[in-house]
C-alpha positions as CSV (number, residue, x, y, z in Angstrom):
1,M,12.1,-83.5,-137.5
2,E,8.8,-82.3,-136.1
3,T,5.7,-84.2,-137.3
4,D,3.8,-80.9,-137.8
5,V,6.5,-79.6,-140.1
6,L,6.4,-82.8,-142.2
7,R,2.6,-82.4,-142.5
8,W,3.0,-78.7,-143.6
9,F,5.6,-79.8,-146.2
10,Q,3.1,-82.4,-147.5
11,Q,0.4,-79.8,-147.9
12,V,2.7,-77.3,-149.7
13,A,4.0,-80.1,-151.9
14,D,0.5,-81.0,-152.9
15,G,-0.3,-77.5,-154.0
16,T,-1.5,-75.7,-150.9
17,T,0.0,-72.2,-150.5
18,V,2.0,-71.2,-147.4
19,T,-0.7,-68.7,-146.6
20,E,-3.4,-71.4,-146.8
21,V,-1.4,-73.7,-144.6
22,S,-0.9,-71.0,-142.0
23,D,-4.7,-70.3,-142.1
24,L,-5.6,-74.0,-141.8
25,E,-3.0,-74.7,-139.0
26,M,-3.7,-71.4,-137.2
27,V,0.0,-70.3,-137.2
28,S,1.6,-67.3,-138.7
29,Q,2.9,-67.4,-142.3
30,P,6.5,-66.7,-141.2
31,T,6.3,-69.6,-138.8
32,V,5.5,-72.0,-141.7
33,S,8.1,-70.5,-144.0
34,R,10.9,-70.7,-141.3
35,A,9.9,-74.3,-140.5
36,L,10.2,-75.3,-144.2
37,S,13.5,-73.7,-144.4
38,R,14.8,-75.5,-141.3
39,L,13.5,-78.8,-142.8
40,E,15.6,-78.2,-146.0
41,D,18.6,-77.5,-143.8
42,E,18.1,-80.8,-141.9
43,V,17.7,-82.7,-145.2
44,G,20.7,-81.1,-146.7
45,A,19.1,-80.2,-150.1
46,P,16.5,-77.7,-151.5
47,L,13.0,-79.3,-151.4
48,L,10.9,-76.6,-152.8
49,R,11.5,-74.0,-155.6
50,R,9.3,-71.0,-156.2
51,H,7.5,-70.7,-159.5
52,G,5.6,-67.4,-159.5
53,R,3.3,-67.4,-156.5
54,T,3.5,-71.2,-156.0
55,L,6.1,-73.6,-154.6
56,R,7.0,-76.7,-156.6
57,L,9.0,-79.8,-155.6
58,T,12.6,-80.1,-156.7
59,H,13.9,-83.6,-157.6
60,A,15.2,-84.0,-154.1
61,G,11.8,-82.8,-152.7
62,A,9.9,-85.3,-154.8
63,A,12.1,-88.2,-153.5
64,F,11.8,-86.9,-149.9
65,K,8.0,-86.5,-150.1
66,H,7.6,-90.1,-151.3
67,H,9.1,-91.3,-148.0
68,V,7.3,-88.6,-145.9
69,D,4.0,-89.8,-147.2
70,A,4.7,-93.3,-146.1
71,V,6.0,-92.2,-142.7
72,I,2.9,-90.0,-142.0
73,H,0.6,-92.8,-143.3
74,H,2.2,-95.3,-140.9
75,L,2.1,-92.8,-138.0
76,D,-1.6,-92.1,-138.5
77,D,-2.3,-95.9,-138.6
78,A,-0.3,-96.3,-135.4
79,L,-2.2,-93.5,-133.7
80,A,-5.5,-95.0,-134.8
81,A,-4.5,-98.4,-133.6
82,V,-3.6,-97.1,-130.1
83,Q,-6.9,-95.2,-130.0
84,Q,-8.9,-98.3,-130.8
85,L,-7.0,-100.3,-128.2
86,V,-7.7,-97.7,-125.6
87,E,-11.4,-97.3,-126.8
88,P,-12.3,-100.4,-128.8
89,E,-15.9,-99.1,-129.3
90,T,-14.5,-96.4,-131.6
91,G,-12.6,-96.7,-134.9
92,L,-13.1,-97.1,-138.6
93,V,-14.1,-100.2,-140.7
94,S,-13.2,-100.1,-144.4
95,L,-15.6,-102.3,-146.3
96,Q,-15.8,-102.7,-150.1
97,F,-18.5,-104.7,-151.9
98,Q,-20.0,-105.6,-155.2
99,A,-22.5,-103.0,-156.3
100,S,-25.4,-105.6,-156.4
101,L,-24.9,-106.3,-152.7
102,G,-25.0,-102.6,-151.8
103,T,-28.8,-102.2,-151.8
104,W,-29.7,-105.0,-149.3
105,L,-26.8,-106.9,-147.7
106,V,-24.5,-104.0,-146.8
107,P,-27.3,-101.9,-145.2
108,D,-28.5,-104.9,-143.2
109,L,-25.0,-105.8,-141.9
110,V,-23.9,-102.3,-141.2
111,G,-27.2,-101.2,-139.7
112,S,-27.5,-104.2,-137.4
113,F,-23.9,-103.7,-136.3
114,R,-24.2,-100.0,-135.6
115,S,-27.3,-100.5,-133.4
116,S,-24.9,-102.0,-130.8
117,H,-21.7,-100.2,-131.8
118,P,-22.9,-96.6,-132.7
119,A,-19.5,-95.0,-132.3
120,I,-17.8,-97.1,-134.9
121,R,-17.6,-95.4,-138.3
122,F,-17.6,-97.0,-141.8
123,D,-15.9,-96.3,-145.1
124,L,-18.2,-98.0,-147.6
125,K,-17.3,-98.3,-151.3
126,A,-18.7,-100.2,-154.2
127,K,-16.1,-101.9,-156.3
128,S,-15.5,-100.7,-159.9
129,D,-13.7,-103.9,-160.9
130,E,-15.2,-106.9,-159.1
131,R,-12.7,-109.4,-160.7
132,V,-9.8,-108.2,-158.4
133,Y,-9.7,-108.3,-154.6
134,S,-9.3,-104.9,-152.8
135,V,-8.1,-106.4,-149.5
136,R,-4.4,-106.5,-148.8
137,P,-2.3,-107.4,-145.7
138,R,-1.3,-103.8,-145.2
139,G,-3.8,-102.1,-147.5
140,E,-6.6,-99.6,-146.6
141,V,-9.5,-102.0,-147.1
142,D,-10.3,-104.3,-144.1
143,L,-13.0,-106.6,-145.6
144,E,-14.8,-107.3,-148.8
145,L,-18.2,-108.7,-149.7
146,T,-18.0,-110.7,-152.9
147,T,-19.2,-113.6,-154.9
148,M,-15.7,-114.6,-155.9
149,R,-14.4,-117.4,-153.7
150,P,-10.6,-117.1,-153.3
151,T,-8.4,-120.0,-154.5
152,G,-5.1,-119.2,-152.9
153,P,-3.9,-119.2,-149.3
154,E,-3.3,-115.4,-149.2
155,Y,-7.1,-114.8,-148.6
156,R,-9.7,-116.1,-146.1
157,W,-13.3,-116.7,-147.1
158,L,-16.4,-116.7,-144.9
159,Y,-19.4,-118.2,-146.6
160,L,-22.5,-116.2,-146.0
161,A,-25.3,-117.3,-148.3
162,T,-26.4,-118.6,-151.7
163,E,-28.4,-116.3,-153.9
164,P,-30.4,-117.7,-156.9
165,L,-30.2,-116.0,-160.2
166,R,-33.4,-115.0,-162.1
167,L,-34.2,-114.5,-165.8
168,L,-35.6,-111.0,-166.2
169,V,-38.0,-110.6,-169.2
170,P,-40.5,-107.9,-170.3
171,D,-44.1,-108.4,-169.2
172,D,-45.2,-108.9,-172.8
173,D,-42.6,-111.6,-173.5
174,P,-44.0,-115.1,-174.4
175,L,-42.3,-116.5,-171.3
176,A,-43.8,-113.9,-169.0
177,G,-46.6,-116.2,-167.9
178,Q,-44.3,-118.9,-166.7
179,V,-42.9,-119.3,-163.3
180,Q,-39.6,-120.9,-164.3
181,T,-37.6,-121.6,-167.5
182,S,-34.1,-122.5,-168.7
183,L,-31.7,-120.3,-170.6
184,E,-32.0,-122.6,-173.6
185,A,-35.5,-121.1,-174.0
186,V,-33.9,-117.7,-174.7
187,A,-31.0,-118.8,-176.8
188,D,-32.2,-116.6,-179.7
189,A,-33.1,-113.6,-177.6
190,H,-31.2,-110.3,-177.3
191,F,-29.4,-110.0,-173.9
192,V,-28.9,-106.9,-171.8
193,M,-25.6,-107.4,-169.9
194,I,-23.8,-105.8,-167.1
195,H,-20.4,-104.3,-167.8
196,P,-17.4,-106.7,-168.3
197,A,-15.8,-105.8,-164.9
198,S,-18.8,-107.3,-163.1
199,L,-18.6,-110.9,-161.9
200,L,-22.3,-111.3,-162.9
201,R,-21.3,-110.7,-166.5
202,G,-18.8,-113.6,-166.6
203,Q,-21.2,-115.9,-164.8
204,T,-24.1,-115.1,-167.2
205,E,-21.9,-115.8,-170.2
206,D,-20.7,-119.1,-168.7
207,L,-24.3,-120.2,-168.0
208,C,-25.3,-119.4,-171.6
209,R,-22.4,-121.5,-172.9
210,L,-23.4,-124.4,-170.7
211,A,-26.9,-124.1,-172.2
212,G,-25.4,-124.5,-175.6
213,F,-25.2,-121.0,-177.1
214,E,-23.3,-117.7,-177.1
215,P,-25.5,-114.9,-175.9
216,E,-26.2,-112.1,-178.4
217,V,-25.4,-108.9,-176.4
218,A,-27.7,-106.1,-177.5
219,L,-26.9,-103.6,-174.8
220,V,-24.4,-103.2,-171.9
221,A,-25.3,-101.3,-168.7
222,D,-23.3,-100.1,-165.8
223,D,-25.8,-101.1,-163.1
224,L,-28.8,-103.3,-162.4
225,P,-31.4,-100.5,-162.3
226,T,-30.4,-99.6,-165.9
227,I,-30.6,-103.2,-166.9
228,R,-34.1,-103.4,-165.5
229,G,-35.1,-100.3,-167.4
230,Y,-33.8,-101.7,-170.7
231,V,-35.7,-104.9,-170.2
232,A,-38.9,-103.1,-169.2
233,A,-38.6,-101.2,-172.5
234,G,-38.5,-104.5,-174.4
235,L,-34.9,-104.2,-175.4
236,G,-33.9,-107.7,-174.3
237,V,-33.7,-110.2,-171.5
238,A,-31.2,-110.4,-168.6
239,V,-29.9,-112.6,-165.8
240,V,-30.1,-110.8,-162.5
241,P,-29.7,-111.7,-158.8
242,A,-32.9,-112.8,-157.0
243,L,-32.7,-110.2,-154.4
244,W,-33.0,-107.5,-157.0
245,E,-36.7,-108.3,-157.5
246,T,-37.5,-107.1,-154.0
247,T,-36.1,-103.6,-154.2
248,G,-39.2,-102.0,-155.6
249,E,-37.9,-99.9,-158.5
250,P,-40.6,-98.2,-160.7
251,A,-39.9,-100.6,-163.6
252,S,-40.7,-103.7,-161.6
253,G,-44.3,-103.7,-162.8
254,R,-43.3,-104.0,-166.4
255,V,-41.0,-107.0,-166.0
256,R,-41.2,-110.6,-164.8
257,Y,-38.7,-112.6,-162.9
258,L,-38.5,-116.3,-163.8
259,T,-36.7,-119.0,-161.8
260,L,-33.9,-120.5,-163.7
261,T,-33.7,-124.2,-163.7
262,D,-30.1,-124.3,-165.2
263,E,-27.5,-126.0,-162.9
264,G,-25.3,-123.4,-161.4
265,A,-27.8,-120.6,-161.7
266,S,-26.9,-119.2,-158.3
267,R,-24.0,-117.4,-156.7
268,E,-22.3,-117.8,-153.4
269,I,-21.8,-114.7,-151.3
270,G,-19.0,-114.4,-148.8
271,M,-16.7,-112.1,-147.0
272,V,-13.0,-112.0,-147.8
273,W,-10.0,-110.6,-146.1
274,A,-6.2,-111.0,-146.4
275,T,-4.9,-113.9,-144.4
276,D,-2.0,-111.9,-142.9
277,R,-4.2,-108.9,-142.1
278,R,-3.8,-107.7,-138.5
279,F,-7.2,-106.3,-137.7
280,L,-7.8,-103.4,-135.4
281,P,-10.6,-104.0,-132.9
282,A,-13.4,-102.2,-134.8
283,A,-12.9,-104.3,-138.0
284,D,-12.6,-107.5,-136.0
285,L,-15.8,-106.8,-134.1
286,F,-17.6,-106.3,-137.4
287,R,-16.2,-109.5,-138.9
288,Q,-17.5,-111.4,-135.9
289,H,-20.9,-109.7,-136.2
290,V,-21.2,-110.7,-139.8
291,A,-20.2,-114.3,-139.1
292,G,-22.7,-114.6,-136.2
293,R,-25.5,-113.1,-138.3
294,A,-24.9,-115.6,-141.1
295,R,-24.7,-118.6,-138.6
296,A,-28.0,-117.5,-137.0
297,G,-29.8,-117.3,-140.4
298,R,-30.5,-113.6,-140.0
299,L,-29.5,-112.4,-143.4
300,P,-32.3,-110.7,-145.5
301,S,-34.7,-113.1,-147.2
302,P,-35.4,-114.6,-149.8
303,I,-31.9,-115.8,-149.8
304,A,-31.6,-119.4,-148.6
305,V,-28.8,-119.5,-146.1
306,E,-27.3,-122.9,-145.7
307,Q,-26.5,-123.8,-142.2
308,R,-23.2,-125.5,-142.8
309,D,-19.5,-124.6,-143.1
310,R,-18.1,-123.9,-146.5
């Protein structure tokens, strides 16, 4: 079976018309139709059935496509692997990260890396559910930036930094004139919380319980800028990462960031990958770059990077 024909079959099975495939692939429509017919002869069963002007998969076609998708995926991976071995300064790095790290850590790491490896491309995605790792031994994601340290042998962890957490209050709050405080001081306050799929949500709730109270959640937001807007409007207080106070959002003049004296009011940031992952050269180069930048203490301030193995 020819690879091109399998790709044409994929496209038609996914809803592309034969005419559109012929235009995309720059071959004649009869050529595509004859190739699909030959493919059915090789398989020994009808794969597509016409419904009006479109072709739909038969039961045999659906079963066949499941395996074709896997074969084409592995073939594309193999071609990419060979390309990167021949030209290691090219390739693609797939990196996922917690959204709160996307405004400062990700730009720093990727920007500093691309200054010396400009031909390497990145697929960057913020995670929707931070409680589950995206990295797999044979998955699409190479590396992940997270504050969730793995506990099992199936993942590797590279410690990067420790980031303090701050209490965010409106500028007219009675605590606004202080430099530091404890969560106990806001036990009766309304809290603005991040969504439950965020690791920061769970950590905030745990810190409040350690301080002796259950936080009263007044509002839930999907992101940190929204949280800051709610706090600036006087709708509650919030626990946020320290780096967030340096990003210069418009609401920053109507809020105050207080150092939290509670034990555990910080979060470790690290990079995670699957233990059995076989990295292509581009991803391995980036992993080494991140490790070197952390060891040299060259991550963005005001994070206090500890110069020791973790």
